[in-house]
C-alpha positions in Angstrom: -8.2 -67.8 -40.9 -5.4 -67.0 -38.3 -5.9 -63.4 -38.1 -9.7 -63.7 -37.0 -8.6 -66.3 -34.5 -5.8 -63.9 -33.0 -8.5 -60.9 -33.1 -11.1 -62.9 -30.9 -8.1 -64.1 -28.6 -7.1 -60.5 -28.1 -10.7 -59.4 -27.6 -11.0 -62.0 -25.1 -8.1 -61.1 -23.0 -9.2 -57.4 -23.1 -12.5 -58.6 -21.7 -10.7 -60.7 -18.9 -8.8 -57.5 -18.0 -11.7 -55.4 -18.0 -13.6 -57.7 -15.8 -10.7 -58.1 -13.7 -10.2 -54.7 -13.4 -13.5 -53.7 -12.6 -13.8 -56.6 -9.8 -11.0 -55.0 -7.8 -12.3 -51.6 -8.1 -15.8 -52.9 -6.6 -13.7 -55.0 -3.9 -11.7 -51.8 -3.0 -14.8 -49.7 -2.7 -16.5 -52.3 -0.5 -13.5 -52.8 1.9 -13.2 -48.8 1.9 -16.8 -48.5 3.0 -16.3 -50.7 5.5 -13.3 -49.3 7.0 -15.1 -46.0 7.0 -18.1 -47.3 8.7 -15.7 -48.8 11.7 -13.9 -45.8 12.1 -16.0 -42.8 11.5 -19.5 -43.8 10.8 -22.2 -42.9 13.7 -24.0 -45.8 15.3 -27.5 -45.3 16.4 -27.9 -44.8 20.1 -29.2 -47.5 22.1 -32.9 -47.2 22.8 -33.6 -47.6 26.5 -36.9 -49.6 27.4 -38.5 -50.3 30.6 -39.3 -54.0 31.8 -43.2 -54.4 31.7 -44.3 -52.5 34.8 -41.3 -50.8 35.9 -40.6 -47.0 35.9 -36.6 -47.3 36.2 -33.9 -49.0 34.7 -29.9 -49.0 35.2 -27.5 -49.0 32.2 -23.7 -50.0 33.1 -21.1 -49.1 30.4 -17.7 -47.9 29.8 -16.2 -44.8 28.0 -12.6 -44.3 27.2 -10.8 -41.3 26.1 -13.1 -39.2 23.8 -15.5 -41.7 23.2 -19.2 -41.0 23.9 -22.2 -43.3 24.5 -25.4 -42.7 23.2 -29.1 -43.6 24.5 -32.3 -42.5 23.5 -35.7 -42.5 25.6 -39.4 -41.8 24.8 -41.1 -40.2 27.2 -44.3 -37.6 27.2 -44.7 -34.3 28.3 -45.0 -33.4 32.0 -43.6 -36.8 32.8 -40.7 -36.6 35.4 -37.2 -37.7 34.3 -34.6 -38.6 36.7 -31.0 -39.5 35.5 -28.6 -40.5 38.2 -24.9 -41.3 37.2 -22.1 -42.6 39.1 -18.7 -43.7 37.9 -15.3 -45.2 38.6 -13.3 -43.3 39.3 -15.4 -40.9 40.9 -17.1 -38.1 38.7 -15.0 -39.4 35.6 -18.4 -39.7 33.4 -21.1 -36.8 32.8 -24.0 -36.8 30.8 -25.9 -34.5 28.5 -29.7 -34.3 27.8 -31.1 -33.3 24.7 -35.3 -33.2 24.0 -37.0 -34.1 21.0 -35.4 -32.6 17.7 -32.1 -32.5 19.7 -33.0 -29.3 21.6 -30.6 -28.3 24.3 -32.0 -28.4 27.9 -29.4 -26.1 29.2 -27.5 -28.5 31.1 -23.9 -28.2 31.9 -22.1 -31.1 30.0 -19.1 -31.4 31.8 -20.7 -31.4 35.5 -24.1 -33.4 35.1 -23.9 -36.3 37.6 -27.8 -35.9 38.5 -31.0 -34.4 36.9 -34.6 -34.5 37.9 -37.3 -32.4 35.9 -40.6 -32.4 34.6 -40.2 -33.0 30.7 -41.1 -30.2 28.6 -42.3 -32.2 25.2 -43.3 -35.4 24.0 -40.8 -37.4 22.1 -37.4 -38.9 22.0 -34.8 -37.7 24.6 -31.2 -38.7 23.8 -28.6 -38.8 26.5 -25.0 -38.7 25.7 -22.2 -40.0 28.4 -18.9 -39.2 28.1 -15.8 -38.6 30.2 -15.3 -34.7 31.0 -12.1 -34.7 29.4 -10.5 -35.9 26.0 -7.2 -37.1 27.8 -6.4 -40.9 27.8 -8.6 -42.6 30.6 -11.4 -45.2 31.3 -14.6 -44.4 33.2 -16.9 -47.3 34.0 -20.3 -45.8 34.8 -23.6 -46.7 36.1 -26.6 -44.9 34.6 -30.2 -44.9 36.3 -32.9 -43.7 34.4 -36.4 -43.4 36.0 -39.5 -42.0 34.1 -42.7 -41.3 36.1 
């Protein structure tokens, strides 16, 4: 009788140990996923939307070091897109513009402060705001986007 009791006690301890180890593995993987998302995960770009009846909006933000702010804007072929970027310190932020399917529109990424052109295609346009250098520092920017 005692041997059956001893066997069932060992089985129960083994089961508890296995459940504990599985729990630790699940917890570690959940925490690891969270920290990866916080450090290297790619966030969705902020969608630029205009108030009803408006054709322009202004966005204020900050980029530090090598950070990049990303915005997405829906527009139609033939519309005129105008982008104006002001920053403090002066010219401490630049922007890049990509067309639908991230087609490069040929802008010089390190020197863009103003842009105005008719759009070549209908779809989502991506605007990336960053500092022209990877060095330490902060830039406060004002991005004005107009579509007509």
